[in-house]
Structure formats: C-alpha cells, structure tokens
N, C-alpha and C positions, 0 to 999 in steps of 0.2 A: 422482425420479418421476414416469412421463410423464402427461402431461395425461390423464388419466379420465373423464368426466363422465358415464358413461355408466350411473345408476342406475336401478331401476325407479320413476318417481315418479308424480303425476297427469298433468302433463305427457308424459308414456312414456305412458300410458295410452291419455294424450285420441287420443293419433296413429295408434297401434295401429288404432282406430278407423275411420281414417278409408281408403276404399274405395282398390281396390290392385285394377287390373284393367287392359286393355289398352282404350287413349284414340282416341279418333278422330282421325283426324289430316288427313281434309281435308273446309274447308268452300267455302259459296260465296255469290261476293255476287252473285249475279244468275241470273236466275227459271230453273227446272230446263227443260234446255234437251236431244231427241236426239242434240247435238252430242259428237263425238267429247272436243272440245277443251275441251267445262264439264265433261264427267263425266270427266276428269281431272285436274279441278279447276283449270280456267282460268279468269280474269276476260276480261268486257267492259268497255270504255271507250267509254261513253255521251257522245253529244253534247256540249254545251264541252268538257267532259276531255281526250276523247278529239281534237276537234280540234285544242286547248291544247300537246295532245304532238306530233302525227302534223303540223297545220297551218303549224305557225311555231313556229319556234326559241327564242322565250320560256318560259320553265316558269310555270308557274302562280302567282297570285301567294301570296307564302308559303315558297314552297319555294327555298332556297340557289341561287345558278349554282352557287354551289362543291362545292353535295351530290357527291360522291362519286355516290352513287345514278344523280345525274340524265346523267352523261357519257358513257355511252353506250344513251340512255334508248330512242333509236327500234331499238338493238337487242332489247330486249324485246320488239317488237311484232312477232306470228308469226300465219297464217292467218288475216292485214287486219286484225281487232277482239283474237285473243286474247292473254292476255300470262300468260305463268308466274310469278305472285306468290306464292299459296301451296303449301305444300309437298305432294307425292305421293308426295315421303320421309317415309319414317316417323317420324322429329324433324328440329329446328331447335334449334341450339345457340348462343347470343347471349355469347362468354369475352369478358370482362372482370380485367384485371389488369398483372404486369411481364413481365420477360422469362422468366419461366418458361413460358409460354401467349402470347408474343409469336408475329404469323404473319409477320410484316413490317412492321410498323406504322412503325416508326423507319424503315426504308429512304429512308419520306419523309420524315424530318423532317432538319434540322438537327444531326445529335447525337454526340457524342461514344459514347453507344451503340448499338454497331450490329454484326449478327451476317451479314453481306451480303456476305461475303469472304473463301474457303478457308478452313480447311476446314469450315464451319461446312455442316448439310448435306449431307455426305458420304454417308452413307446412305439420304438424303429420295428414295427410288423416284420421286414422283412428279413431283421435277425433274430427273432424270438425273444427282439428287447435287448438284448446283449449290447455289449459296448462295440461303434464301428469305426470310429475316429469322428466320428459329427461331437460339435461340443456345444449338442443341442439335448432334448429327449427324443426327438423322434426328426420328424427332415427339418431341410433347410430347402428354403427357397429357392433355389435350383434345383429341389427333388423335386418340388411339388409344380414349379411349375413345368418338366420336363413331364412330368405324368399327366396335368392337363393337356398337354401339346402329342397325348400320345403315347409319348415312350412307353415302356413295358421294364425296362428294367435303367437301373441310374450310371450312370458315366462312372467306371471306378478308381481307385485314384490308382494316382500313373504308377506310383512305387511300391504298389502291391505286389510281391514276387507271383503270384497267381496269376498278374494279370499276359492276355493275349491276346490276339489282335483280334478275334473273333467282336471286342468289342468298339473295333470302326462302325460296328454298327448302332449304338451308342453314344462313340463319343469317350473321351476322357476327361480326367479331373484332377490336375494339375495343382489345386490350390491348396495351401501351406497355413495350419495358427502359426501367430508374432510376425507373420510377414508382412513384408510392407510394400510401396511403390522403389518406396527408398532404399539400398540395398542392406545399409546398416542398423535397419529396423529391425528389433528384435531380437537383435548380437545379446541381451541378457539372460534369453531365453536357450543359448547356446544355437542347437540344431533350425533350421528353418529354411523353406525352399525361397530365396523375393521375387519379386516377379518379376523378375531383369530374366531369371536361371527356371521359373513355368513357361512363360514363353523359348528358350532352348531349349529344354523340354521340347516344347511342341514341335519346335522344327527339327527333331526330328524324329518323330512321328511323322511329320507330313515326307522323311527324305524316306521314311520306311514304306508309307504310302508308294511314292513314285515308284518303288523298284518291286513293288507289289501289284500293281496296275495301271502305272505309266504317269505318264504328265498329267494328258488330257485327263482322266476319268479322274485324278486327284484332287482336277482341280474343280474340275464339275460336282465333287461330289463337298469340297468344302464352300462352295461358294449356297450353299443351298443349307450349310450347317450353324449354327448358332455358337455366336463367341462373348463368354457372359463375363466380365472383370468387376472383382469388385474386393476394389482395394484400398487402404487410405487411414481406416482408421485404425491401428498400430502406430502410421505414420501419428495421426495427433496425436495419441495420449500417452504416447513416448516424450512429446514435445510438452507434454502438461506437466509428467511424473518429474520433480524437482530431484530423485533422486537416482537418475540415467542420465549417462550424458548423454548428448542426442553428438551426433557427429562428430564425436572425439571431442571438441569444443564449446566455448561457450554456443548458447544457442542465439541465434537469429531471431531477429524482427517474426516476427508473424508473417507479414506479406510477405516475406524474404519464401519464407517454409512455402505457405501457399506456390507462389511462382515456381518454385524446385520440385514441388512434388505434382503439377498441371502439365510444366514439360518433359520431366522425367513420365511421365505416364502419357503422354502425348507420343514422343520415342516408341515406347511401349508397343501401343496402338497401332502405328506409324509400320514398327516391324511383324507385326499380326497382319497386318494386313499385304506385307510385303507376300507374305508368305502362301498368300488365297485369302482370307477370313476375308469378310464384304458382311456380315448381320452382324453386329454387334449390338451387344446392351450393355450401360457405364454405369455400375451404381455408383451417387453421389454418399456419398457419408452422411450419416444420419446422425440423430441427434445425444450425443456422448458426452453431454452434462446431464445427459437425464438419467445414466446407467448408472447402477446404484454401487460400483467402483468408484466409478469418478466425483458420483455426488458427497461418496462418505469419506471418497479424501481431500475433497477443497470443504466441507464438511456445509451442505447443502439439507435445507430443512426438509423433511416429507412435502411429497405437494409440489415440489420447485425445481427447476437446473441447473446448472453453473453459465450462468450468463458470460465468463472467459471463454469456455468453451464452444460455447454458441457461435459466439461471435466469428472468432477461429475459425468454426467449419463452417460457418453462412459465407463468410469471403471464400473460402477455396469452393466452394462449390457452387456461388456465382461463375467467377474464374473458368469451372470446366464446363461449367455449362454451357458457354462463352464458346470454348476450345473446341467444346463436339457441336456446336452451329457452323463454326468455320468448317473443322474436317467435313462435315456433311457437303457442305459448297463447297469446298476442292477435290471433293475425290470421284467425282460423276454419281452417273445413273445406277453404276451395278454397287456400290455399299452406299448403305447408310449404318448410324451411328442413333442406338436409341439414348437418349439419360437417362437414367431413373431417377428418378428423387424420391432418393429414402429416406430423407430428411422431413421431407412433407408426410410422410404418409405418414410416419410413423409417432411425430408431433400428435397429430389428429388421434392415430389412440390412445398417445396419453391424456390426450385433454376430456376425451371423449369415453374413457376406455369403459366405464359401464354402460353403455351401450352400444360396446362391444361381445358383453358377457364375461368381463372380466372383477375382481371384487380386486385386485391388488396390485397398484403400477410402482409401489416405490422399493416393493423388497423380494430379492431371490427367490424362488420357489424352492434354489436347494442353494445351500450358504452355510456359514457362520456366522457371527455377527458385528464382524472387524474384518477390513479390511488387510488380501487380499479375498476371503468368503468361498475361502475357497471348496469343489464338491468333492464329495467322495462316498465313500462307503470303507467303512470300516470292521475290524472282524467284530467288533458289534456295538451297539445305540452309542454308547458315552463316544464311543472315538471313532463314529461317523458324522457328519454330516445332515444339520440338521433338513429333512425331504416334506413341501408344504403335500396335500394329503387331497389336493385338487389340481393338477398340474397345468386343465384347461380353464383356473380360474387367474392366473400369474401371470401376466404381462413378460415376464425378464424369468428365465429357465434357471442361472447363472448369473455372475455379479455382471458378467459382460456380454450375455447375448439371450438372446427373444425365448421363449419357450417356441416348441412348432404349433400351439394356439395363433400365436403372433403372427410365427411364418406363415401361417396360413392366408391372414386376411392381405398382409405384404401382397402378398403374391398374387393373389384375388386383383388387388387393386393396381399390380405391374403387370399382368395380362390384359384388364379390361379397363380400365380407368382410364379420363380425359385426360390434359395436358398435363396437367398439375400434378397427374402422377408418374411418368411417362411421354416425353418429350421427340420427336417429331408424330411419334405414334406411340399406341402400346405394344406390348411384347405380343401380342398374338396377334396384330396385325405386322408386326413385325418378320414374326414364322412362316406366315404367307407371303410375306413379301418376296417376288420377283424383279430386275429388270428387265 
C-alpha cells in the first residue's frame, strides 16, 4: 500500500484556513523614486558599500573571496548604481537535493558522479542539446515546475564560476548528484555536496543578500521564494547496496535508518526556516525498487519491483509525512510545508505506463546490459551506450533517473494534483500562498 497521509485532521483544517492569494513579488530597499530602475525593483548601493565593490577589488569584510556570487560582481552594476537583485519575475526558487534536480553543480567537483558528457542533455533546448550537468535527457522536475509558474530562466548551479548575483531574480540551485540527507552518503563517488553543506551555501547567499539590500528586504524576498528539497534516494540506495560500507560500520536496522534520515532532514528544514525560508516543497522518495539499477541488482524480473526496497521507502515516507504535518502545526501561519508524494505518482505511471504514452517501463533509454548501466557516448558506436530511438516512449532515461517525458508528468501532478500527489496543498497553490 502506498504512503497516503492525507486524512482530514486538525492540522489540515488549520492549514486550509491560511490565506491563499497572489503574492507581492517586488520589494525595494531604497527610498521611493521616479526612476525607472527603482520602479522595476532595482536597488542602490550607497556610500561605503558601493565604494567597496566598485572602487576596490576587495570584497566587503565577511564575504568570502570564493563566493560564486562575487565572481562577476562588477557585471551586476547597471545604470550607475542600480543592481538587479530582487526579482521582477513572479517567483524565485532555491533548489536543494541530489541528482534528480542537480543543474550542474557536480560539473565543478572532483567526483565520479557527473552528467557532463553526451548524450545527457540531448533534449535540453536552452543548451542546444549539449550536457549541462543534469542527470537526464532534458529538464528536471524543478525546471519544469519553475517554467510553468512563469520563471523565464532556470536557477543556475551555485558552484558555477560564472554565477553572478543577478541570479537572485530566479534563485539558485545547490543540488548535488550522489549526495544525501546523511553526510556520509555518496562517499564512494568522492566529491559531492551533502544536504547540510548545501544549506550552509545558502546561508552564505543569504548573508550576501542582506549586505546588498538589508535584512528587511532580504526577509521579504525569501518569504515569497520557493524552497524545494529532493533528498534521500541515495541514502536508501547506499543502504541497499551490500558492497558499500554504510556509516563506516554494520548496517543499522531499517527503522533506525528511517528515523536517522527523518531527524536529520528535520534539522536541515528548521535551519532553512531560521534563515528565512517559509514556503517548502519536501519531496518523498520515489519507488527505487522499480528503477532498472535496483531491479537488476536484486534480480527482479520485468514488470515487478523490489519489495525489500519498497518497504524501506514506504516506511520512510510515512514517517516523513507525519513529521511534515507536525512542522506545519508548529511553525505558524507564515510557513507551509508541502509533502510531495513522488512515490505515489511514479507508481501510478509505472502501473499504467501505456495510458501515459510510454512503451517501455523496464529498461533505461540510455545504458548497457548490466549494472551500473553506464550512459555515455564514446568515440564510436562500439564504445558507446545503447540509446533508444524515441526517448518520449521510455519511463527511465538511465538506470537511476527518469526521462524528461516522465518528469513532465510528475511535475504536472505536483502542480495541479489532489492530496494524493501533494499535501496539504498542491505546488501551484503553494506558489500563490501568502500569510
């Protein structure tokens, strides 16, 4: 039975009383002016702060020289003192998680977990089909949701050296392939950014924003932004793989692992809340027992999924959904956590794949014939992975990740679905939510 925490209780009654309306999108940190730049939400750097940035190569005290937002700091300055910092766009997104939503951060790490070579990105139109570091053939779920809600650019990867502070109009992507909720997860791949460090990076970003526009304007901006967290799959995969030492000792009991993951994730969510986040999408773990890698690893025949993996994931998702209910009760009307039930959505796709237009639910579109089904393009056909002819007909892109076609269905269900997909409100209503 799939995780379905969506009962009518005091928590849901409390949340449905919260105000849903169109948010105010632009704020100003400067006195009102008739200038066009300030009417569009631009900000002025005054006095010492401006001189420290324009007249000196040294950043203000307390801002790291390495911080990606400072790499092209001079490029931000437009019209003399105007800076496009807070959004004229409807919404901004801050994305945390693993390879399901990584937009290219791992390209800047020494890691075995990368998607920086063809045919990854073959259907990603903005890059002309070139790899961007996304672990799929096209857009991720967070990309698709952002576009549907009016975002005209994707949140860029935090670690990209050309990232500059105009990205604050659309947000930032901190996600890192092979990372997990637990710090140790993904160590076999060497480089990755654990969820804890991703949030530390956001704390640096927030500090930068405060220095630029002040505490009040930064807080107002973050209050309307969307914070999505898609993490936990690699913690489960590492636990399932017998060849990988977990936490440097014998495996803990499944229930202990679930509790460790939920408690650590809760701490990370509360940290984000302390930093100003108010609108959260917390994504549950999908049916990993059905992905090609796990099915091959556990010798599961076509058309079936690993029951061992599914029980572990179902237990975790149930505990996480209860914790989300608790956080919604505790945090007050300004804050809302949405539990995204990706397990339920993907199971529906797998069971009814032909109704969704798919023809293959068992094999990866790109990969070999044995785990780990490496997806790559070599110098000739003999050294390349097998690539399916029609990517829109496959549920899975590689052995671990869905195709863009699958991501589109998942995103649509999260945006406009009922409580079985997202709870206590769907993602579209979360975007529109104001306290």
